[in-house]
C-alpha positions as MATLAB code, in Angstrom:
seq = 'XXXXXXXXXXXXXXXXXXXXXXXXXXXXXXXXXXXXXXXXXXXXXXXXXXXXXXXXXXXXXXXXXXXXXXXXXXXXXXXXXXXXXXXXXXXXXXXXXXXXXXXXXXXXXXXXXXX';
ca = [
     -33.479  -20.377  -49.287;
     -29.811  -20.160  -48.443;
     -27.984  -16.905  -49.017;
     -24.412  -18.086  -49.231;
     -22.342  -15.869  -51.463;
     -18.672  -15.191  -51.716;
     -17.260  -11.693  -51.452;
     -17.069  -11.187  -55.220;
     -20.563  -12.597  -55.733;
     -21.895  -10.135  -53.168;
     -20.013   -7.259  -54.815;
     -21.456   -8.164  -58.219;
     -24.979   -8.388  -56.808;
     -24.502   -5.013  -55.116;
     -23.309   -3.501  -58.397;
     -26.346   -4.854  -60.213;
     -28.680   -3.584  -57.469;
     -27.050   -0.153  -57.805;
     -27.643   -0.165  -61.559;
     -31.198   -1.459  -61.149;
     -31.966    1.244  -58.577;
     -31.181    3.712  -61.381;
     -33.781    1.991  -63.570;
     -31.213    0.070  -65.635;
     -32.376   -3.552  -65.839;
     -30.413   -4.881  -68.799;
     -26.781   -5.000  -67.743;
     -23.944   -6.725  -69.516;
     -20.784   -8.088  -67.947;
     -19.063   -4.971  -69.294;
     -21.513   -2.704  -67.449;
     -20.785   -4.466  -64.158;
     -17.052   -4.570  -64.912;
     -16.921   -0.819  -65.542;
     -18.874   -0.019  -62.377;
     -16.851   -2.335  -60.161;
     -13.506   -1.156  -61.512;
     -14.227    2.382  -60.364;
     -13.265    1.262  -56.864;
     -11.037   -1.798  -57.309;
      -9.392   -3.389  -60.338;
     -10.852   -6.763  -61.265;
     -10.457   -8.897  -64.357;
     -13.311   -8.875  -66.876;
     -13.108  -12.660  -67.264;
     -13.369  -13.168  -63.498;
     -16.495  -11.018  -63.320;
     -17.986  -12.899  -66.269;
     -17.271  -16.278  -64.673;
     -18.813  -15.242  -61.352;
     -21.878  -13.758  -63.082;
     -22.338  -17.055  -64.929;
     -22.130  -18.894  -61.592;
     -24.712  -16.530  -60.087;
     -26.938  -17.345  -63.064;
     -26.467  -21.075  -62.390;
     -27.443  -20.454  -58.734;
     -30.636  -18.712  -59.952;
     -29.482  -15.394  -58.482;
     -29.399  -13.765  -61.920;
     -31.560  -13.933  -65.004;
     -29.624  -14.066  -68.260;
     -30.948  -13.302  -71.709;
     -29.384  -12.800  -75.092;
     -29.901   -9.863  -77.429;
     -27.931  -10.225  -80.611;
     -24.548  -11.624  -79.654;
     -24.524  -10.163  -76.158;
     -25.827  -11.530  -72.854;
     -27.575   -9.272  -70.361;
     -28.281   -9.940  -66.717;
     -30.589   -8.801  -63.933;
     -31.051   -9.957  -60.376;
     -33.770  -12.402  -59.382;
     -33.986  -11.130  -55.798;
     -33.833   -7.694  -54.267;
     -31.197   -6.640  -51.777;
     -33.961   -6.337  -49.184;
     -35.129   -9.901  -49.804;
     -31.591  -11.288  -49.471;
     -30.953   -9.367  -46.232;
     -34.285  -10.367  -44.686;
     -33.732  -14.029  -45.557;
     -30.220  -13.892  -44.088;
     -31.584  -12.344  -40.881;
     -34.277  -15.041  -40.692;
     -31.559  -17.689  -41.007;
     -29.569  -16.055  -38.188;
     -32.700  -15.795  -36.040;
     -33.513  -19.453  -36.706;
     -29.994  -20.576  -35.861;
     -29.305  -18.437  -32.789;
     -32.643  -17.116  -31.498;
     -35.005  -20.048  -31.974;
     -36.524  -18.277  -34.990;
     -37.532  -15.268  -32.872;
     -36.978  -12.158  -35.007;
     -37.920   -9.917  -32.055;
     -35.087  -11.383  -29.994;
     -32.672  -10.872  -32.897;
     -33.878   -7.282  -33.235;
     -33.272   -6.689  -29.531;
     -29.742   -8.060  -29.837;
     -29.048   -5.863  -32.857;
     -30.455   -2.791  -31.136;
     -28.444   -3.553  -28.005;
     -25.288   -3.950  -30.082;
     -25.962   -0.664  -31.871;
     -26.415    1.082  -28.526;
     -23.147   -0.460  -27.284;
     -21.362    0.780  -30.389;
     -22.772    4.274  -30.010;
     -21.637    4.317  -26.377;
     -18.222    2.857  -27.314;
     -18.783   -0.157  -25.056;
];
């Protein structure tokens, strides 16, 4: 499974994960729009278009109630991150997650020591 998302796609997924972590699993484009616009102004139609594309990529479920569409994610944040890390490990560490973990830990130690 490839986890290739643009910046706005990732921001929309993060917004939905935030809402879902609060137990809200039926979110409209307006719900996501209102949450996202608390930090940065974005056009409603742009968010709607990107959410529709995420649906087409099977990253979102979409269902209709009345005249309104609602969305929820098909994968958790954890699942996306773990799959991305597995892809990085496969590409750069011969699939060895332990080696990737060592590199990440080493980098974190370097950052903490300002190296």
